[in-house]
Backbone as CSV, one residue per row, in Angstrom:
resi,resn,N_x,N_y,N_z,CA_x,CA_y,CA_z,C_x,C_y,C_z
1,MET,12.152,-27.437,-1.342,11.048,-27.581,-2.267,10.166,-26.341,-2.190
2,ALA,9.921,-25.702,-3.292,9.091,-24.494,-3.341,7.613,-24.878,-3.365
3,VAL,6.829,-24.114,-2.643,5.377,-24.301,-2.660,4.792,-23.168,-3.479
4,TYR,4.024,-23.490,-4.503,3.437,-22.483,-5.388,1.942,-22.372,-5.137
5,TRP,1.458,-21.152,-5.161,0.023,-20.890,-5.046,-0.384,-20.081,-6.259
6,ASN,-1.471,-20.452,-6.894,-1.963,-19.723,-8.061,-2.883,-18.588,-7.624
7,MET,-2.833,-17.505,-8.362,-3.765,-16.406,-8.174,-4.266,-16.039,-9.553
8,THR,-5.568,-16.072,-9.741,-6.145,-15.754,-11.040,-7.001,-14.504,-10.913
9,SER,-6.876,-13.616,-11.875,-7.741,-12.434,-11.906,-8.222,-12.221,-13.333
10,THR,-9.471,-11.905,-13.463,-10.056,-11.666,-14.779,-10.936,-10.430,-14.706
11,ASP,-10.766,-9.527,-15.649,-11.667,-8.385,-15.755,-12.932,-8.850,-16.456
12,THR,-14.091,-8.370,-15.996,-15.350,-8.778,-16.610,-16.215,-7.564,-16.886
13,THR,-17.150,-7.753,-17.791,-18.159,-6.760,-18.098,-19.512,-7.393,-17.809
14,THR,-20.369,-6.682,-17.078,-21.715,-7.174,-16.810,-22.688,-6.409,-17.696
15,TRP,-23.413,-7.149,-18.531,-24.376,-6.540,-19.436,-25.659,-6.232,-18.692
16,GLU,-26.527,-5.398,-19.293,-27.790,-5.018,-18.664,-28.661,-6.220,-18.347
17,ASN,-28.575,-7.286,-19.157,-29.398,-8.471,-18.904,-28.805,-9.372,-17.818
18,GLY,-27.683,-8.958,-17.211,-27.082,-9.718,-16.125,-26.002,-10.696,-16.546
19,ASN,-25.835,-10.896,-17.856,-24.775,-11.794,-18.314,-23.416,-11.166,-18.040
20,VAL,-22.462,-12.010,-17.662,-21.101,-11.550,-17.399,-20.190,-12.130,-18.461
21,GLN,-19.374,-11.285,-19.062,-18.466,-11.731,-20.111,-17.056,-11.247,-19.790
22,PRO,-16.057,-12.150,-19.865,-14.680,-11.702,-19.640,-14.254,-10.698,-20.703
23,THR,-13.561,-9.653,-20.284,-13.040,-8.680,-21.232,-11.549,-8.890,-21.468
24,ALA,-10.958,-9.800,-20.717,-9.537,-10.095,-20.887,-9.298,-11.557,-20.533
25,MET,-8.222,-12.098,-21.032,-7.856,-13.462,-20.676,-7.433,-13.487,-19.211
26,PRO,-7.693,-14.584,-18.488,-7.252,-14.660,-17.092,-5.734,-14.533,-16.992
27,ILE,-5.297,-13.871,-15.937,-3.872,-13.739,-15.656,-3.590,-14.595,-14.429
28,VAL,-2.668,-15.528,-14.542,-2.354,-16.407,-13.418,-0.944,-16.086,-12.924
29,HIS,-0.851,-15.766,-11.630,0.441,-15.531,-10.996,0.705,-16.704,-10.068
30,LYS,1.891,-17.269,-10.141,2.282,-18.303,-9.196,3.220,-17.663,-8.189
31,PHE,2.845,-17.757,-6.927,3.669,-17.212,-5.863,4.321,-18.348,-5.093
32,HIS,5.494,-18.075,-4.511,6.161,-19.070,-3.675,6.863,-18.373,-2.517
33,VAL,7.103,-19.137,-1.458,7.784,-18.607,-0.284,9.156,-18.083,-0.702
34,GLY,9.485,-16.889,-0.238,10.753,-16.253,-0.565,10.684,-15.342,-1.777
35,GLN,9.578,-15.392,-2.514,9.435,-14.570,-3.718,9.221,-13.106,-3.356
36,GLN,9.769,-12.225,-4.173,9.545,-10.793,-4.041,8.262,-10.437,-4.786
37,VAL,7.397,-9.654,-4.143,6.144,-9.199,-4.757,6.011,-7.696,-4.553
38,ILE,5.190,-7.073,-5.392,4.931,-5.634,-5.296,3.468,-5.427,-4.959
39,CYS,3.202,-4.568,-4.003,1.830,-4.269,-3.602,1.155,-3.400,-4.665
40,VAL,-0.047,-3.813,-5.088,-0.808,-3.039,-6.067,-2.143,-2.543,-5.495
41,ASN,-2.455,-2.927,-4.238,-3.707,-2.511,-3.613,-3.493,-2.464,-2.100
42,ALA,-3.136,-1.294,-1.594,-2.773,-1.145,-0.181,-3.899,-0.553,0.642
43,THR,-5.007,-1.253,0.781,-6.090,-0.729,1.608,-5.796,-0.894,3.093
44,HIS,-4.774,-1.678,3.447,-4.394,-1.864,4.854,-3.147,-1.050,5.180
45,GLN,-3.169,0.230,4.852,-2.006,1.076,5.094,-1.708,1.198,6.578
46,SER,-2.731,1.057,7.424,-2.508,1.153,8.871,-1.613,0.018,9.374
47,LEU,-1.511,-1.058,8.612,-0.633,-2.174,8.982,0.752,-2.043,8.343
48,GLY,0.983,-0.976,7.599,2.280,-0.739,6.991,2.361,-1.094,5.522
49,LEU,1.296,-1.609,4.935,1.285,-1.973,3.522,1.171,-0.708,2.670
50,LYS,2.021,-0.594,1.635,2.015,0.604,0.791,2.104,0.227,-0.681
51,ASN,1.294,0.902,-1.510,1.322,0.674,-2.957,2.727,0.899,-3.502
52,GLY,3.156,-0.009,-4.388,4.438,0.125,-5.042,5.612,-0.428,-4.254
53,ASN,5.426,-0.715,-2.969,6.525,-1.268,-2.170,6.744,-2.739,-2.491
54,LYS,8.000,-3.156,-2.364,8.366,-4.544,-2.621,8.431,-5.290,-1.284
55,TYR,7.870,-6.499,-1.259,7.830,-7.332,-0.066,8.278,-8.746,-0.403
56,THR,8.602,-9.530,0.634,9.019,-10.913,0.471,7.984,-11.818,1.120
57,ILE,7.559,-12.861,0.406,6.560,-13.788,0.947,7.210,-14.680,2.000
58,HIS,6.627,-14.671,3.189,7.093,-15.506,4.297,6.359,-16.835,4.310
59,SER,5.036,-16.790,4.138,4.225,-18.013,4.168,2.850,-17.736,3.584
60,PHE,2.049,-18.806,3.500,0.692,-18.713,2.968,-0.299,-19.219,4.004
61,ILE,-1.495,-18.659,3.966,-2.612,-19.158,4.765,-3.718,-19.504,3.779
62,PRO,-3.981,-20.799,3.560,-5.019,-21.177,2.593,-6.399,-20.748,3.087
63,SER,-7.242,-20.376,2.150,-8.604,-19.982,2.512,-9.449,-21.221,2.734
64,THR,-10.524,-21.030,3.447,-11.441,-22.139,3.669,-12.371,-22.332,2.481
65,ASN,-12.556,-21.275,1.657,-13.456,-21.385,0.502,-12.706,-21.511,-0.823
66,GLY,-11.374,-21.463,-0.791,-10.577,-21.630,-1.998,-10.449,-20.393,-2.869
67,ASN,-11.052,-19.281,-2.465,-11.042,-18.087,-3.306,-10.199,-16.949,-2.768
68,ASP,-9.762,-17.022,-1.542,-9.153,-15.855,-0.919,-7.916,-16.235,-0.119
69,ASP,-6.965,-16.954,-0.755,-5.747,-17.329,-0.054,-5.020,-16.081,0.421
70,ARG,-4.299,-16.215,1.513,-3.610,-15.081,2.130,-2.104,-15.249,2.078
71,ILE,-1.402,-14.120,2.068,0.057,-14.087,2.085,0.502,-13.416,3.382
72,VAL,1.493,-14.009,4.024,2.152,-13.380,5.172,3.496,-12.876,4.665
73,LEU,3.814,-11.624,4.968,5.026,-10.981,4.463,6.102,-10.917,5.536
74,GLU,7.355,-11.065,5.121,8.476,-10.998,6.063,8.627,-9.602,6.657
75,GLU,8.334,-8.574,5.883,8.598,-7.197,6.299,7.536,-6.594,7.208
76,ILE,6.390,-7.238,7.358,5.307,-6.664,8.156,4.902,-7.647,9.254
77,THR,4.965,-7.202,10.500,4.511,-8.005,11.635,3.038,-7.708,11.845
78,LEU,2.220,-8.754,11.737,0.774,-8.590,11.840,0.285,-8.868,13.251
79,PRO,-0.819,-8.218,13.654,-1.447,-8.569,14.932,-1.913,-10.026,14.885
80,VAL,-2.012,-10.656,16.028,-2.427,-12.061,16.096,-3.779,-12.271,15.430
81,SER,-4.656,-11.293,15.504,-6.005,-11.433,14.946,-6.053,-11.293,13.425
82,HIS,-4.957,-10.900,12.790,-4.943,-10.665,11.345,-4.491,-11.922,10.613
83,SER,-5.164,-12.246,9.505,-4.883,-13.506,8.796,-4.091,-13.304,7.507
84,GLY,-3.244,-12.304,7.437,-2.447,-12.083,6.235,-3.177,-11.219,5.226
85,PHE,-2.528,-11.027,4.079,-3.069,-10.163,3.031,-3.535,-11.002,1.849
86,ARG,-4.623,-10.593,1.217,-5.106,-11.308,0.023,-4.042,-11.286,-1.063
87,LYS,-3.895,-12.413,-1.747,-2.898,-12.501,-2.830,-3.200,-11.514,-3.953
88,SER,-4.455,-11.174,-4.130,-4.818,-10.266,-5.224,-4.272,-8.855,-4.996
89,ARG,-3.748,-8.566,-3.842,-3.149,-7.254,-3.561,-1.720,-7.138,-4.100
90,PHE,-1.189,-8.225,-4.692,0.214,-8.249,-5.094,0.398,-8.756,-6.508
91,LYS,1.536,-8.383,-7.095,1.965,-8.947,-8.374,3.427,-9.335,-8.213
92,PRO,3.907,-10.250,-9.034,5.327,-10.625,-8.932,6.221,-9.423,-9.209
93,ALA,7.340,-9.358,-8.497,8.295,-8.253,-8.684,9.104,-8.480,-9.963
């Protein structure tokens, strides 16, 4: 049985009066264990993550606030203190 996690991203514009308006429709990616993903934001290069590289999802770590679920990758061994990578760093391959 596949477990799917949704990831939503929306570009927004903030007007001078503070109102926020979406500039694009939300994009929802469903990820599942075993899925191939491509890194689009590799700020953790010291851990081996690289933009454009393809990775395989090993597991998920749900967030406590519901906004920042994490992905654990098969190809990268993380230190015990690290809680995986944000899903927003990836897109489906």
